C-alpha positions in Angstrom: -1.2 -23.9 104.2 0.9 -20.8 104.3 3.4 -22.8 102.3 0.7 -23.6 99.8 -0.4 -20.0 99.5 3.1 -19.0 99.3 3.7 -21.5 96.4 0.6 -20.2 94.7 1.7 -16.7 95.1 5.1 -17.6 93.7 3.4 -19.4 90.9 1.2 -16.3 90.2 4.3 -14.1 90.3 6.0 -16.6 87.9 3.0 -16.5 85.6 2.8 -12.6 85.9 6.5 -12.3 85.2 6.1 -14.7 82.2 3.1 -12.7 81.0 5.0 -9.5 81.4 7.9 -11.0 79.3 5.3 -12.0 76.8 3.9 -8.5 76.8 7.3 -7.0 76.4 8.0 -9.3 73.5 4.6 -8.5 71.9 5.4 -4.8 72.2 8.7 -5.3 70.6 7.1 -7.3 67.9 4.3 -4.7 67.4 6.9 -2.3 66.0 8.2 -5.0 63.6 4.6 -5.8 62.6 3.9 -2.1 61.9 7.1 -1.9 59.8 6.0 -5.2 58.1 2.5 -3.7 57.5 4.0 -0.6 56.0 6.3 -2.7 53.8 3.3 -4.8 52.6 1.4 -1.7 51.8 4.4 -0.4 49.8 4.6 -3.7 47.9 0.9 -3.6 47.3 1.2 0.0 45.9 4.2 -1.1 43.7 2.1 -4.1 42.5 -0.7 -1.7 41.6 1.6 0.6 39.7 3.1 -2.4 37.9 -0.4 -3.6 37.0 -1.3 -0.2 35.6 2.0 -0.2 33.6 1.2 -3.6 32.3 -2.2 -2.5 31.2 -0.5 0.5 29.3 2.0 -1.9 27.8 -0.8 -4.2 26.6 -2.7 -1.3 25.2 0.3 -0.2 23.3 1.1 -3.7 22.2 -2.4 -3.9 20.7 -1.9 -0.6 18.9 1.5 -1.9 17.6 -0.1 -5.2 16.4 -2.8 -3.1 14.7 -0.2 -0.9 13.0 1.8 -3.9 12.0 -1.4 -5.5 10.5 -2.2 -2.3 8.5 1.5 -2.0 7.4 1.2 -5.6 6.1 -2.0 -4.7 4.2 -0.3 -1.6 2.8 2.7 -3.7 1.7 0.3 -6.1 0.0 -1.5 -3.2 -1.6 1.8 -1.7 -2.9 2.8 -5.1 -4.2 -0.6 -5.3 -6.1 -0.1 -1.7 -7.4 3.4 -2.6 -8.6 2.0 -5.7 -10.4 -0.7 -3.6 -12.0 1.9 -0.9 -13.0 4.1 -3.6 -14.6 1.0 -5.0 -16.5 0.1 -1.5 -17.5 3.6 -0.8 -18.7 3.6 -4.0 -20.8 0.2 -3.0 -22.2 1.4 0.5 -23.0 4.4 -1.1 -24.9 1.9 -3.1 -27.0 -0.3 0.0 -27.6 2.9 1.9 -28.6 3.9 -0.9 -31.0 0.4 -1.1 -32.5 0.4 2.8 -32.9 3.7 2.5 -34.7 2.3 -0.1 -37.0 -0.9 1.9 -37.5 1.3 4.9 -38.5 3.0 2.8 -41.1 -0.3 1.6 -42.3 -1.6 5.1 -42.6 1.5 6.2 -44.4 1.1 3.2 -46.8 -2.6 4.1 -47.2 -1.7 7.7 -48.0 0.9 6.5 -50.6 -1.7 4.2 -52.0 -4.1 6.9 -52.3 -1.6 9.2 -54.0 -0.7 6.3 -56.4 -4.4 5.7 -57.1 -4.9 9.4 -57.9 -1.8 9.4 -60.1 -3.1 6.3 -61.9 -6.5 7.9 -62.2 -4.9 11.0 -63.7 -2.8 8.8 -66.1 -6.0 6.9 -67.1 -7.8 10.2 -67.7 -4.9 11.4 -69.8 -4.7 8.2 -71.7 -8.4 8.3 -72.2 -8.2 11.9 -73.6 -5.2 11.0 -75.8 -7.2 8.0 -77.1 -10.3 10.2 -77.6 -8.3 12.8 -79.4 -6.6 10.3 -81.4 -9.9 8.7 -82.5 -11.2 12.2 -83.2 -8.2 12.8 -85.4 -8.6 9.6 -87.3 -12.3 10.0 -87.8 -12.0 13.5 -89.4 -11.8 13.8 -93.1 -8.4 14.6 -94.2 -7.9 18.2 -95.0 -5.9 19.5 -97.9 -2.3 20.2 -96.9 -2.6 23.9 -97.6 -5.5 24.3 -95.3 -3.7 22.6 -92.4 -0.8 25.0 -92.6 -3.0 28.0 -92.8 -4.7 27.3 -89.6 -1.4 26.9 -87.9 0.1 30.2 -88.9 
Protein backbone atom coordinates (compact mmCIF):
# COMPACT_ATOMS: atom_id res chain seq x y z
CA UNK A 1 0.00 0.00 0.00
CA UNK A 2 2.85 2.32 0.65
CA UNK A 3 3.94 1.72 -2.87
CA UNK A 4 0.48 2.65 -4.07
CA UNK A 5 0.44 5.83 -1.98
CA UNK A 6 3.94 6.57 -3.20
CA UNK A 7 2.79 6.18 -6.78
CA UNK A 8 -0.17 8.40 -6.09
CA UNK A 9 2.03 11.02 -4.42
CA UNK A 10 4.41 10.83 -7.40
CA UNK A 11 1.43 11.15 -9.73
CA UNK A 12 0.22 14.19 -7.72
CA UNK A 13 3.76 15.61 -7.89
CA UNK A 14 3.81 15.04 -11.64
CA UNK A 15 0.39 16.65 -12.00
CA UNK A 16 1.52 19.50 -9.75
CA UNK A 17 4.72 19.93 -11.77
CA UNK A 18 2.71 19.82 -14.97
CA UNK A 19 0.23 22.38 -13.55
CA UNK A 20 3.15 24.59 -12.46
CA UNK A 21 4.63 24.39 -15.99
CA UNK A 22 1.21 25.24 -17.41
CA UNK A 23 0.89 28.13 -14.96
CA UNK A 24 4.36 29.42 -15.90
CA UNK A 25 3.43 29.09 -19.58
CA UNK A 26 0.19 31.03 -18.97
CA UNK A 27 2.12 33.71 -17.07
CA UNK A 28 4.47 34.03 -20.06
CA UNK A 29 1.51 34.12 -22.42
CA UNK A 30 -0.26 36.72 -20.26
CA UNK A 31 2.39 39.30 -21.24
CA UNK A 32 1.92 38.41 -24.89
CA UNK A 33 -1.87 38.62 -24.50
CA UNK A 34 -1.51 42.04 -22.85
CA UNK A 35 0.72 43.17 -25.72
CA UNK A 36 -1.74 41.73 -28.26
CA UNK A 37 -4.62 43.45 -26.44
CA UNK A 38 -2.72 46.78 -26.60
CA UNK A 39 -1.98 46.19 -30.29
CA UNK A 40 -5.65 45.36 -31.00
CA UNK A 41 -6.72 48.54 -29.16
CA UNK A 42 -4.21 50.51 -31.23
CA UNK A 43 -5.61 48.97 -34.42
CA UNK A 44 -9.16 49.80 -33.29
CA UNK A 45 -8.11 53.41 -32.66
CA UNK A 46 -6.47 53.57 -36.09
CA UNK A 47 -9.60 52.06 -37.67
CA UNK A 48 -11.75 54.67 -35.89
CA UNK A 49 -9.52 57.49 -37.14
CA UNK A 50 -9.66 56.00 -40.63
CA UNK A 51 -13.46 55.88 -40.51
CA UNK A 52 -13.55 59.53 -39.44
CA UNK A 53 -11.22 60.47 -42.29
CA UNK A 54 -13.36 58.47 -44.73
CA UNK A 55 -16.45 60.36 -43.48
CA UNK A 56 -14.64 63.68 -44.03
CA UNK A 57 -13.55 62.55 -47.51
CA UNK A 58 -17.12 61.48 -48.36
CA UNK A 59 -18.40 64.84 -47.18
CA UNK A 60 -15.84 66.64 -49.32
CA UNK A 61 -16.62 64.36 -52.26
CA UNK A 62 -20.29 65.33 -52.00
CA UNK A 63 -19.29 69.00 -51.88
CA UNK A 64 -17.04 68.52 -54.93
CA UNK A 65 -19.85 66.72 -56.76
CA UNK A 66 -22.20 69.59 -55.94
CA UNK A 67 -19.66 72.15 -57.14
CA UNK A 68 -19.13 70.18 -60.35
CA UNK A 69 -22.88 70.04 -60.88
CA UNK A 70 -23.20 73.80 -60.35
CA UNK A 71 -20.21 74.40 -62.63
CA UNK A 72 -21.94 72.34 -65.31
CA UNK A 73 -25.12 74.38 -64.92
CA UNK A 74 -23.12 77.61 -65.10
CA UNK A 75 -21.35 76.37 -68.24
CA UNK A 76 -24.73 75.58 -69.81
CA UNK A 77 -26.05 78.99 -68.76
CA UNK A 78 -23.01 80.69 -70.30
CA UNK A 79 -23.55 78.73 -73.51
CA UNK A 80 -27.18 79.94 -73.56
CA UNK A 81 -26.05 83.51 -72.92
CA UNK A 82 -23.51 83.20 -75.74
CA UNK A 83 -26.23 81.94 -78.11
CA UNK A 84 -28.54 84.77 -77.07
CA UNK A 85 -25.71 87.26 -77.54
CA UNK A 86 -25.03 85.89 -81.03
CA UNK A 87 -28.74 86.12 -81.85
CA UNK A 88 -28.88 89.65 -80.45
CA UNK A 89 -25.82 90.64 -82.50
CA UNK A 90 -27.50 89.32 -85.65
CA UNK A 91 -30.69 91.20 -84.79
CA UNK A 92 -28.69 94.37 -84.17
CA UNK A 93 -27.10 93.99 -87.60
CA UNK A 94 -30.57 93.71 -89.13
CA UNK A 95 -31.79 96.76 -87.16
CA UNK A 96 -28.70 98.73 -88.25
CA UNK A 97 -29.35 97.76 -91.87
CA UNK A 98 -33.01 98.78 -91.58
CA UNK A 99 -31.93 102.07 -89.92
CA UNK A 100 -29.59 102.76 -92.85
CA UNK A 101 -32.37 102.02 -95.31
CA UNK A 102 -34.74 104.21 -93.30
CA UNK A 103 -32.20 107.04 -93.37
CA UNK A 104 -32.06 106.65 -97.15
CA UNK A 105 -35.84 106.70 -97.34
CA UNK A 106 -35.95 109.81 -95.13
CA UNK A 107 -33.38 111.50 -97.34
CA UNK A 108 -35.38 110.55 -100.45
CA UNK A 109 -38.56 111.79 -98.73
CA UNK A 110 -36.88 115.11 -97.89
CA UNK A 111 -35.68 115.43 -101.49
CA UNK A 112 -39.18 114.60 -102.73
CA UNK A 113 -40.66 117.22 -100.39
CA UNK A 114 -38.14 119.77 -101.65
CA UNK A 115 -38.95 118.87 -105.26
CA UNK A 116 -42.68 119.05 -104.54
CA UNK A 117 -42.26 122.53 -103.05
CA UNK A 118 -40.14 123.62 -106.00
CA UNK A 119 -42.76 122.29 -108.41
CA UNK A 120 -45.50 124.01 -106.41
CA UNK A 121 -43.56 127.29 -106.60
CA UNK A 122 -43.04 126.73 -110.33
CA UNK A 123 -46.76 126.07 -110.75
CA UNK A 124 -47.63 129.17 -108.78
CA UNK A 125 -45.17 131.17 -110.89
CA UNK A 126 -46.57 129.67 -114.09
CA UNK A 127 -50.08 130.42 -112.85
CA UNK A 128 -49.15 134.06 -112.13
CA UNK A 129 -47.48 134.34 -115.51
CA UNK A 130 -50.56 132.87 -117.18
CA UNK A 131 -52.86 135.16 -115.17
CA UNK A 132 -50.75 138.22 -115.97
CA UNK A 133 -50.62 137.23 -119.59
CA UNK A 134 -54.34 136.83 -119.74
CA UNK A 135 -54.83 140.16 -117.99
CA UNK A 136 -52.52 141.75 -120.47
CA UNK A 137 -54.43 140.25 -123.37
CA UNK A 138 -57.80 141.19 -122.01
CA UNK A 139 -56.93 144.91 -121.50
CA UNK A 140 -57.78 147.28 -124.26
CA UNK A 141 -54.81 148.36 -126.19
CA UNK A 142 -53.47 151.70 -125.04
CA UNK A 143 -52.14 154.25 -127.42
CA UNK A 144 -48.43 154.00 -127.89
CA UNK A 145 -47.77 157.37 -126.41
CA UNK A 146 -49.48 156.61 -123.22
CA UNK A 147 -47.56 153.44 -122.69
CA UNK A 148 -44.29 155.23 -122.98
CA UNK A 149 -45.44 157.99 -120.56
CA UNK A 150 -46.17 155.53 -117.82
CA UNK A 151 -42.75 153.99 -118.15
CA UNK A 152 -40.74 157.16 -117.88
